[in-house]
Structure formats: C-alpha cells, structure tokens
N, C-alpha and C positions, 0 to 999 in steps of 0.2 A: 123670845125670839125658836122659831122652828127648828128641830134639828138639823145640822148640816149634814147629809148623807153623801158619801161618792158617786152615786149616781147622779145626785143635785150636783155636784160639783162639773161633771162632765156636761151637764146641761148647760150650767152656768157660763162655761170655758166655750162653749160650742157657738153662744150668742155673742161673742167676742172677736171672733173669728173676721177678718179684714182688717181690722182696727192696728195702727200705728204702735211701733218699738221707740218707747224713750227709756234709757235705763231708769230706774228707782222712780217708776212710776204704777199706779196701780188702780187705772180708771178713770183719773180726774180728768176732766176736759181740759186740753193742753193750752197753755198760753205761752207768751213770748218768756215770762217770767219762771215760769216752770224750767223751760228751756236752758236760761243762764243759770238757776240754780243748779241743776244738774250737771251742766258744764263744768260749773266751779268747784261743787262738788266732789266729782269723779272725773277728775283731769284724763287719767288713767285709762279710764274705760272708754269715754269718747277718743281718745287717740289725737295724736298731731297731725300724723298723714291723711287720714280720712274727715278729719275736723269739721273743714269747710263741706263737703260731702253731706255728711250727718247733719251740719244743720240746717243747711236748703232742704233737704228730704223732713225734717223734724218740724221746720216752720210750715211745711205744707200741710201737715196734719194738726194746725192750730184747729181749736173750735171743735175737735173731735176726741174723744176717749184715746189714752195709750197706756200701754203695758211694759213692763220688763218683765223676765220667764217667771220669777218668783211672784211679782205683781200680780200675775194672772190668777194665780191661785191663791194669793192671799186677799184679793178682791172679790172672792165668795164669800169672805165672813166681812168686808169692810163696806159693800153694796149689799141694800136691801134687797134691791131687785136688780136685774142684769142692765137695764138704764139710770138709775140713780145715781145720784153723787155719793159717789164713796166715804166715808166716816172713818179718819184714821183710827186702828186700834192697835196700840202699843204692843202688847203682847202677841197679835199675831203679826207682825212687822219683822219677817227672818227673809234673809237673803235663801238661794239656792242651799248652801250647806248646813244651814240654819233649819230648812224644813227637813233635810235629811236627818239632821239630829231629833226632829220631831217625831221620825218615824222609829220606834222603837223595834218593829218586825221588819225586817231589809236583806238584804243580798244581792248577790250579782244578777245580771240581767239575765243570764242563760236560764235560771230559777225563777223568773217572774211569774205570779200566778196568773192561770188561764183564766177565760171567762169573769174575770174581776175589775168591774171598773173601777175608776179612782185611783187607780195605783199610780203614784209619782215616778217616774223614772229621772234617772242623772246621768250627768258625765263627769267623772272625775277629773282633775286637772293635777296630774303626779307633777308638775312644778309647783304649784301652790300649795299642794298639799289638802285639795279643799273640794268640794261640789262647785264646777263652775256654772250648771247648767241645769235645768228641772224643766219637764212638761209632765205630761198627766197621761195616761193609758186609758182609752175606753173599753178594755177589757176584749176587744175584738180585732187587735192587731192594729190598731190606729192611736195616733199621741198627736192631742192638742197642744201648741206651745206658743209662747210669744218667743220666735226665734232670734232675731235681730234686728239692727236699724234696718237693712233693706228689705228685709220680709216682713215685718212684723207679727201677727196672730197668725199662725197656718196649723193645719190639718195635713198628716203625711203619715205615710206607713210606719208604724214600730223596726220594721228591718231597714229602712232607708238613713235611720238615723245612728250616730257612734255613743249609742248609750251602755251606760257601764254598770249601772246599778237601778236598783227599784227599791223605795220603799211605801210601806202603808202608814199614812199619817195620822198620827193619834188624835189629832182633831176632829175626826171623821167618822161616824155611824157608819161602818162598812160593808158592804153586801156579802151574806152567806150564803152560798149556793145551799138549797134545801138537800138534806140527807137522802137517799133514796130509802123508800119503803121497803122494810122488810118482806119478803113476801110470805103469805100467811099460809101457812102448812097444816095440815090436820094434825091433830096429838097423835101421838104414836100408837093408842088405842084405837084409834079411826082408821088407821092405816092397816095395809096389807090385809083384807077381809075383816077389818075392825074388831079384832081380839079383845076381848078384855076378861077380869078374873072370873074363874070357875068355867070358861070354856073346856071343853073336851076336844084334843086337837092329836092329829100324829105328823111325824117329822115322814118329808115327800123327796130328803136330798141325803147323801152321804158323799163324804171325801172333801167336802169343804170346811172351812173353819166354822165352828159354831157362829159367830159374828166378827165382824173387822176387828181384827188386833188380838182375836184369841188364839192361843198356841195351837188348840188339839183341835182335830178334826172331827166332823160327826162320822160315826162308826156306821158300818155297811149293816149292823144287824138293827138299827136304830129304827130307819125305814120301816124293815119287815115287822117291827112288834104289833102283835095283832091289839094290845089293849091301849086305848086312847091314855091320853096323858093330861092331867088338868092345868091350866095358865093360874099361876098363882099372883103374877105380877106384872106388868106392862109399863114399859119405859124406853128408853133410849143409850146406846151402848155405842159410842163414835160416832153420833149422829144417826145412827140406822136404827130403825123401830126393829125391839126385840121385846119378848117375853120370857117369863122365869117358868120353867116346865117342872112341874111337882111331882109327887108319887115319890118312886123310888130314884128319878132320875136327878134332880134339884140342879139342873143347869140352865142358863141362858141360853138363848138360840134366834138367830133374826128372824124373823116372823114371815120372811120370803120363802121359809125351809119348814113351814108347818102350813097344813089344812086343817080348818075345821072339819070337827065330825059332825053332820046333819044330824038333827033329831029324826 
C-alpha cells in the first residue's frame, strides 16, 4: 500500500465534496438498511425532534456515498481510490475524539501550524468532555469536513468554524517545509581583502574595539606605526572576519580595520 500522506488526505477529502452525511458511515454507498442500522445504534445522535426530517434527507441520498465527520478522515485508509467501495479496517475505526487521541502533536487552534496541509481540526464539547467534531485543514485557510445531516461534505474558511483544537495525525506522513538554505558566504580569509597567513598589513583605524565584544579599543598610535605587521591566523570572532596580528602586537583585530601592504 502506498504511503498515506497529509497532502493525499486533503486531495481525497476534496473528491468527496457534495456527498451527504449519515452518522457512522465512511464512504459506503447508502442503503435503507444502513440508515435503519444507524438510527437503531445511534438514536441520540439522530435525535427525536428532527428524526423525520433527517430520515427523509438520508433516503434522498440512497445510492450515493455518505460520511460522518470522522468517517471522511478514516475513509482515506479504507478506500483504495476516492470512488472505490471502502473496506472496513478496525484499527482505523475512530471517532472524532479517537482521532484526536491519535494526534501526539496537538494544541489549541490559535497555534495551528501555518501552510501545512492535512492538519486535523476539532471542536471540544465541554459537556461531554470529548471532541465532538473533526475536519481537516488544507494549510491555506480552508477546512474540508462532513459537517452534518443538512449540509454533508463541505469546504469553508477555517475562520468560519468554531474549531478549538488541532492535531497532527500519527497515521500520516506529514509535509515538512524545507529549511531555508544557509546563505553561502566566503570563509573569513576570502573576505575583506582576502587576508591569509603571512600577509603584511597595517592598521587603518583607531578608537574602536579590536573586534565586536573586545573590551579594549585600537590605540591611536597603532595606525601611525610605520612597520607592517604579519598576519599569523585568520578566523572569526563573534561572526566577524578577523586576523591575528603577529610581531610585537599579538592581538586579534577585525579585518575591516586593516589594509594589506602592497608588494
């Protein structure tokens, strides 16, 4: 079986837009038997006051695929293709709250990762003490979800929902944004005049620290010195190209404060 990816989950869910909602379904073609089983098993979800309305709507969807919120997510594993008949996988049969528990990395909705497709979003039910609804983010400010009996599978703005939490589903190979390449910079010896060991240099400035973070300043007499000084080492100090002056000085100095003696 091909690796299931976060991007693939988003693509799969988008192919199901427009399909209907029936509780405890995950992409099977709806039949009257499935409707009656769902009503018998989940009477509290179907409710009494709106039961007739919901049965009528469900019967209008017989012969098409239906999902509930968690079913839309787990159907990615149970359907070989977006149009194939799902095959039940017990290990993937999770409710919205069960899916949240399968997200080791999670948090409050305000901290949802940016530009990362396939992140699940949840609504916490404080009365029941569990997550009561789940959708999935496309990473671009949109959510795909099997919203409810009257709306089915829809896509809408993340900001339009009352989402409270997010989670990165452990079952998926998640997208990782590439790290920005570190700018290529020349080594210290190739910067500020390409100083190297053995070069003869003169100091051209005084009154500033020898290099950032150094407590002593370059004295006034050093730029006036007639004899050049040899470079004995080239390195960085605090991220600044520096050279070690030899002779009778023996001190580090920022490369910008010296000048090579021309032959």
